C-alpha positions in Angstrom: 0.0 0.0 -0.1 1.4 3.5 -0.8 1.2 6.5 1.3 1.5 10.2 0.6 4.4 12.0 2.3 3.4 14.3 5.1 3.9 18.0 5.2 6.8 18.0 7.6 9.8 15.8 6.6 10.8 13.0 9.2 14.3 12.4 9.7 15.6 8.8 9.0 16.1 6.4 11.8 19.4 4.5 12.3 19.0 1.3 14.5 21.9 -0.1 16.5 22.3 -3.7 15.3 21.9 -6.6 17.7 24.2 -9.8 17.4 23.4 -13.2 18.2 26.0 -16.0 18.8 25.2 -19.1 16.8 26.9 -22.6 16.8 27.2 -22.3 12.9 28.5 -18.5 12.8 31.9 -16.9 12.6 33.7 -13.6 12.5 32.7 -12.2 9.0 30.5 -9.6 10.3 33.3 -8.1 12.0 36.1 -8.7 9.4 34.3 -7.8 6.4 31.5 -5.3 7.7 33.6 -3.9 10.6 31.0 -4.5 13.2 31.7 -4.5 16.9 30.5 -7.9 17.5 30.5 -10.2 20.7 33.4 -12.7 21.2 32.8 -16.0 19.8 31.0 -17.5 16.8 28.4 -14.8 15.6 26.0 -15.8 13.2 23.4 -13.1 13.0 23.1 -9.4 12.8 19.7 -8.0 13.4 20.1 -4.9 11.7 16.4 -3.5 11.7 14.3 -5.3 14.5 11.6 -4.7 17.1 11.2 -8.2 18.0 11.6 -8.9 21.8 14.6 -11.2 21.1 16.5 -8.3 19.6 14.7 -4.9 19.8 17.2 -2.3 18.1 17.8 1.1 19.6 17.9 4.2 17.6 21.2 6.1 17.5 21.2 9.9 17.1 18.3 12.3 16.0 15.1 13.2 17.8 14.7 9.7 19.1 18.1 8.7 20.2 18.0 5.7 22.7 14.3 5.0 21.9 13.8 1.3 20.8 12.2 0.6 17.5 9.3 -1.2 19.2 8.7 1.9 21.5 8.6 4.1 18.4 5.9 1.7 16.8 3.8 1.8 19.9 4.4 5.6 20.9 5.0 7.3 17.5 3.2 5.2 15.1 2.7 8.1 12.6 6.3 7.5 11.6 5.0 4.3 10.2 2.0 5.7 8.2 -0.8 3.5 8.0 0.9 0.2 8.6 -1.3 -2.1 10.5 -0.7 -4.6 13.2 0.4 -4.7 16.9 4.2 -4.9 16.0 6.6 -3.7 13.7 6.1 -6.3 10.8 9.6 -6.8 9.4 12.9 -8.0 10.5 16.2 -7.3 8.4 19.4 -9.7 9.1 22.6 -10.4 7.9 23.3 -14.1 8.4 27.0 -15.4 8.4 27.1 -19.2 7.8 30.5 -20.5 8.6 29.1 -23.9 9.0 25.7 -25.3 7.8 22.7 -24.0 9.3 20.3 -26.5 10.4 17.7 -27.9 8.1 14.5 -26.1 9.1 11.0 -24.7 8.2 9.0 -22.0 9.3 4.9 -21.8 10.0 2.5 -19.4 8.4 0.6 -16.8 10.2 -2.3 -19.1 11.2 -0.1 -22.1 12.6 2.3 -19.6 14.6 -0.6 -17.8 16.1 -2.2 -20.8 17.4 0.9 -22.7 18.5 3.5 -20.1 19.2 1.7 -17.8 21.7 0.3 -15.4 19.0 3.6 -15.0 17.2 3.6 -14.1 13.5 4.6 -16.7 10.9 7.7 -16.5 8.9 8.0 -15.7 5.4 11.5 -14.6 4.4 13.9 -14.1 1.5 17.6 -14.2 1.0 19.9 -12.2 -1.1 23.2 -13.7 -1.4 26.0 -11.4 -0.4 28.9 -13.6 -0.5 29.6 -17.4 -0.9 32.6 -19.9 -1.3 33.1 -21.3 -4.7 30.8 -24.2 -5.4 28.4 -23.2 -2.5 24.9 -24.9 -2.4 21.8 -23.9 -0.7 18.9 -26.1 0.5 15.4 -24.8 -0.9 13.0 -27.6 -0.8 12.3 -31.3 -0.3 11.3 -34.1 -2.7 8.9 -36.1 -0.4 5.2 -36.4 -2.0 3.2 -36.4 1.3 3.5 -36.4 5.0 4.1 -40.1 5.2 6.9 -40.3 2.9 8.7 -37.3 4.8 8.4 -38.8 8.1 9.8 -42.2 6.7 12.7 -40.4 5.1 13.7 -38.6 8.2 13.5 -41.7 10.2 15.6 -43.5 7.9 18.2 -40.5 7.7 17.8 -40.4 3.9 18.8 -36.9 3.8 20.4 -36.8 0.3 17.3 -38.2 -1.2 14.8 -35.8 0.7 16.6 -32.5 0.4 16.8 -30.4 -2.7 19.7 -28.1 -3.2 20.8 -25.7 -5.9 24.2 -23.9 -6.5 24.4 -20.2 -5.6 26.5 -17.3 -6.4 26.4 -13.6 -5.2 23.4 -11.8 -6.2 21.1 -14.8 -6.2 17.7 -14.2 -4.6 15.3 -16.7 -3.1 11.8 -16.3 -1.7 11.2 -18.8 1.1 7.6 -19.3 1.7 6.2 -20.7 4.9 6.4 -24.6 4.8 9.7 -24.6 2.7 12.4 -26.9 3.9 15.6 -24.9 3.7 19.1 -24.3 5.0 21.9 -21.9 4.1 25.0 -24.0 3.7 28.7 -23.2 5.0 30.7 -20.3 3.3 27.7 -18.3 2.6 26.4 -14.8 3.7 23.2 -13.5 3.1 20.9 -10.4 3.6 17.6 -11.8 4.8 14.3 -9.9 4.9 11.6 -11.6 6.8 8.5 -11.2 8.9 9.0 -10.1 12.4 9.3 -13.8 13.8 11.7 -16.0 15.5 9.8 -19.3 15.2 12.0 -22.1 13.6 11.5 -25.7 13.5 14.6 -27.8 13.1 14.4 -31.1 11.1 18.0 -32.0 11.2 21.2 -30.5 12.8 23.9 -32.9 11.4 24.0 -34.5 14.9 26.1 -31.5 16.1 27.0 -31.1 19.9 27.0 -27.8 21.5 29.7 -26.7 23.9 27.6 -28.2 26.8 27.7 -31.5 25.3 24.0 -31.4 24.1 22.5 -31.5 20.8 19.9 -28.9 19.8 16.1 -29.7 20.1 14.5 -30.9 16.9 11.0 -30.4 16.1 9.7 -33.0 13.8 5.8 -33.1 14.9 5.7 -29.4 14.1 7.5 -29.8 10.9 5.3 -32.5 9.7 2.4 -30.2 10.5 3.7 -27.4 8.4 5.7 -28.6 5.4 4.0 -27.5 2.2 4.3 -30.6 -0.3 2.9 -28.6 -3.0 5.7 -25.9 -3.3 7.7 -25.9 -6.6 11.4 -26.5 -6.6 13.5 -23.5 -7.9 16.0 -24.2 -10.4 18.4 -21.3 -9.4 18.5 -18.0 -7.5 19.0 -16.1 -10.9 17.2 -12.6 -10.9 15.4 -12.4 -14.0 13.9 -8.8 -13.7 15.5 -6.1 -15.7 17.7 -3.3 -13.8 16.2 0.1 -14.6 18.0 3.2 -13.5 20.0 1.2 -11.0 17.0 -0.4 -9.5 16.0 -4.1 -9.7 12.9 -5.7 -8.3 14.1 -8.7 -6.6 10.8 -10.1 -5.1 7.3 -9.4 -3.8 5.1 -11.5 -1.5 2.0 -10.6 0.5 4.2 -9.4 3.3 6.9 -7.2 1.8 8.7 -6.2 -1.4 12.4 -6.0 -1.9 14.6 -4.1 -4.4 18.3 -3.9 -5.1 19.6 -0.4 -5.8 23.1 0.3 -7.4 24.7 3.5 -7.0 27.8 4.6 -9.0 30.0 7.7 -8.5 29.0 10.7 -10.5 25.4 9.3 -11.0 23.0 9.6 -7.9 20.1 7.4 -7.6 16.6 8.6 -6.5 14.2 6.2 -4.7 10.8 7.4 -4.0 9.5 7.1 -0.6 5.7 6.6 -1.1 5.2 3.8 1.5 4.4 3.5 5.1 8.0 3.2 5.7 11.1 1.6 4.1 14.2 -0.5 5.4 17.5 0.3 3.7 20.8 -1.5 4.1 24.0 -0.9 2.4 25.4 -4.4 1.5 28.3 -3.5 -1.0 30.6 -0.7 -1.9 32.4 2.0 -0.1 29.3 3.9 1.0 28.4 7.6 0.2 25.5 9.8 1.5 21.7 9.7 1.5 19.7 12.9 1.4 15.9 13.1 2.2 13.6 15.9 2.8 15.0 16.3 6.6 18.6 16.4 5.8 21.9 14.2 4.7 23.5 11.4 6.4 26.8 9.8 5.7 26.5 5.9 5.0 29.2 3.2 4.9 29.1 -0.5 4.0 26.9 -2.1 6.8 24.8 0.9 7.4 21.0 0.5 7.9 18.1 2.7 8.3 14.4 3.2 8.3 12.8 5.8 6.2 9.6 6.8 7.9 6.5 7.9 6.1 7.0 11.5 5.2 10.8 11.5 5.1 10.6 12.5 1.4 12.2 10.7 -1.6 15.8 9.4 -1.0 18.9 10.4 -3.0 21.9 8.4 -2.8 25.3 9.5 -4.0 28.6 7.2 -3.7 29.5 3.9 -4.6 27.3 1.2 -3.0 24.7 -1.5 -3.5 21.7 -1.1 -1.3 18.9 -3.7 -0.4 15.4 -1.6 0.0 12.2 -3.2 1.4 8.9 -2.2 2.7 5.6 -3.9 3.9 2.8 -4.8 1.9 -0.8 -5.5 2.8 
């Protein structure tokens, strides 16, 4: 849904990322993006999030020190006519030094009923980096619940799981009910519903530091797997690039675009939505100008452009992922 800008330009909101240690993570987020991350294996940067498990705090400006969830509740005009009882999107960078577990997410109806009113989890991946020959799991071959359960019991993972090769710039929409797993040596920008519900199907029999294995969720998985989903042939982006902008994907919850900015050729992105999430994922950075002023950007910068911020004009050398809520 598109909205008209308000009469007073709203300043951009720059959240402070929240980082999560993961058994499969590494140090890429520090080494390549320069983030000040915790010690140990860090797998996730929650860059724009109001979820209780990682609620970002705004840095600078009129709302310095306020959480994104607080703004959603108390300054909702910043988000136009966006509906719902929570900020609907969550933007992450995932660093998979090792394989992520094979997993699946529920839709809104199942999560609301079985996960204390949580949203479901529709997500998408934009591949930022990967090792040569990297693969990604994006589907499964079982025809029905009974066959799926049997293949899991028998450990027939090579027969069950469907994988495709990947390269930087690939894009995958991960519908609820999709069996999926990011594989070792891959870094992705993930745009998703604001949910932290994951059902693990297989975790490679890995042992955690305390000697235990992570919990699996086979009964829930059997409930939510969608056996009718098509299997993608690749993550190639078919949409044409126009004035530096490429539509990567759209779904009932969000739309995602890639914006390329080159020196000497500013890129203009209209802000006609309830709000927009913007991440600098490649390049040296530059500057963004809106109706309320200008801000310097670097690799790894993330911000929210509120309703009424005015159109965004970018200068410099960078690649951006831009998203906004639908519905």
